[in-house]
N, C-alpha and C positions, 0 to 999 in steps of 0.2 A: 296105236291112235297117237298116242302122246308124242312116242318119239318121231312120229311122221310129222306130225304138227313142227315141231321145234326144229327137224331137219329142213323142212321148207320156209321155215321161218329165219332161220338163220343164212339161208340162200339169199331171200328175199332183201335184206338189212345188207348183206355185202355186194348185193347188186347194185343197189341205191346208193350207197356210200361209198363205194369204191372210189378212190384217189384221195378222200380225206388225210389218209396216213402222210402223204405227199406235202403238205402245208407244214410239217414238222421238219422237211429236210431243207428249208429255205435257208437262206443267209442270214436272216434278220434275228436269228435266235443266238443268244447269247448265256453260256453258262455261269451260274450264280451259288453262291452260300447262303442260303435261308433257313428259317426255322418255321417248323410246324407249331402254332400256339396254341395248345391243346387245352391253358388256363381261361383262354379270352371266354366271357360269357356273353351271348348275343339276344337281343330282344328285338322283336320286330312288332310295332304297334303296341307296346308295353307287354307283348307276350313272350315269355320264353322261346327261343329259336334253336334248333340243333340242323346246320346245315347237311345236307345228304346227297349222294350222288345215285349213281346207277344201282338198282336192287337195293334202295335204302343204305348203302353204305355210309356212314359217318364222315364227314369231310372236315379238316380242321383249318382255321383262318392260318395265313402265312404271315410272318414278319420278316421284314427287310431291310436293312438301315434305317429303322425306326420307324418305320411305316407298316401298318397292318393291312392285308390284302384278303377280302372275303370271295368266297366261289359265287360268280355272277350269275350263273342260272338258278341256283338255289336260293338265292337273296331275291332274286326278281320273280321268280314263282310265288315266293311267300307274299312278295308284295302284289302280285297277280298283274304282273309287268310283262311286255312282251320283251322276247330277246330273239335276235335273230342273228345268224353265222352266215355270212357271205364267202364261201371259202374259192370263188374265183377272185376277190380281190382283197383275199384274208383279213376281214373285217367283222367286227361284232358291233351289233346295232342295239340300244337299248331302248323301249319305249317306243310310240307310235312314230313310222317313219314318213316321210315324203314320197309321194309317188312319181316325183320330180328326179327321183335318183336314176343312178346308171343302171341300164338295163343289163340283165344276166348275158352273159354270153357263152359259147362252147369252148372247146379246144382248139377251135379253128379259128376264133377269133369274132366269130360273126355274130350278129345280134339274134337272140333266141326268139323265137315265136311265140308268142302268148296264146294260151287256149282261151281266155278270158277269165276274170275273176267271179267266183262262186258269188251268185246274189243272195243266197240262201241265209247267210249269216255276215252282218256286217263287222263283226269281232274277229273274222276270219279272213286276211287279205292275200290268199294263194294264187300266186298267177299260172301255176302248172296242173293243179288239180283239175279235172274234168269239170266242166261248168255244172253238170246235174251232180256231183258227188254229195251224197246226203251230208247235210250239217244242221244240228237244232239251231234254232232263231237267236237264242242266247251264246251260242259256241264262242268264247273268247281265247285268242292265242296265249299260250305259254311260251312254246318255242317255234320257230318254223327256219327251217334250211332247206333253199330252193336252188338247183343248178343244172346245167347242162352240159353233160360230157357226150363227146363224140354226135353230138347233134340229140341225146335223148335225155328229156326231161326227168329230173328226179326231184321228190318232194319227201321231208321227214317233217311231220306236223303233232306237236301235242297241244290240246286244245281242252278248256274246262267248260262244264256246262252242269247245270239243275237236272238235266233230262234222265229218265232212270236209264240203267245199264241195260236192264230187258226191252224196253223201246228201241233204244240205241243197236243193239246186237240184230234184233228184229229188222230193223230199217237197212242193214248193211248185208244182211243175208237176202233179203228180198232185192237189194240194188245187183248183187251179182248174180242172184238166181238164173238170170237170162242171158248173161255175158259169155255163154259157153268156157266156162273155165276149165282147163284141162287137169288141173290141180286145185283142189277145194276142200280147205279142211277147216271144220267150224267147231267152236267149243263155246256154247250159249249157256249163260247162267244168270241169275237174280243178283249176284255178288259180283262177277267180272264175265269178259267174254274175250275171245278171239277168233279172227277170222283172217284164214291165210288162203291165198290163190294166187293163180297164174294163166294167163291167156298166152298159150305159143306166140311169140312174135310181135305180141301188142304191148303187155304190162304186166308185173307181178305186183301183189299188194300184200301186207300185214297190217290189220288192225286190232288193237285191243284195247279195253277199258276196264278198268277198277275205280273205287271210291279215291277221292284224293286224301294224302295223308295230311295236307297241310289246310286246306279251306274244307270245313265241315259242313256237311250238304251238298257239297259239290262231286262231280264225277270227273275222270281226267280220262281221255281217248290219246292213243297215239297211232298214228296214219304213217307208213310207210310206202311210198309209192313210186312205180320208175317205169318208165318206157322201155321195151326190149327191141 
């Protein structure tokens, strides 16, 4: 069961995030000589803070030509500030963004239609998640990446909430129960949960939740969803 779950998860993540690597092939990148600054201590709101990346790997600040650069996503999460990466325009946005920004476009250059913002949680402004997708009312975006590839909407969302993981896991299980998923793997528990599913020709989704390592009393949920 575990191996099957992770095999499908990898497939879903690959489907949703395909094309991200192309960003690094652009002509705007420049090779530099910089230093990982392992000796720099960081405090956030008076508390010692260690930036971490995927799977809790420690991230060191980078020092370059007298300036020190911190990992933006990790710092933003510590400050509970929204971070968005627009892969189409190769742009990072920090904090709340105006709704008057440029619409997302697909590879064809045409404007991508919106499914309508989810109205259950004012702290999550996803354009492409289904309008009835379950979100707790106190959900607040940690990171959100949305784009359109070959006319298909893709979403990668991480949000924080005080709702229990038991309730969250059950709500997503019930939501997908009647959607005729051809692949559906669930691992629900009080300390974490994982739901991975696929509806042939429609969408694939991976949802996981666990307690926050940064904000005590909060849980974090990551949703990777994409049309097929």
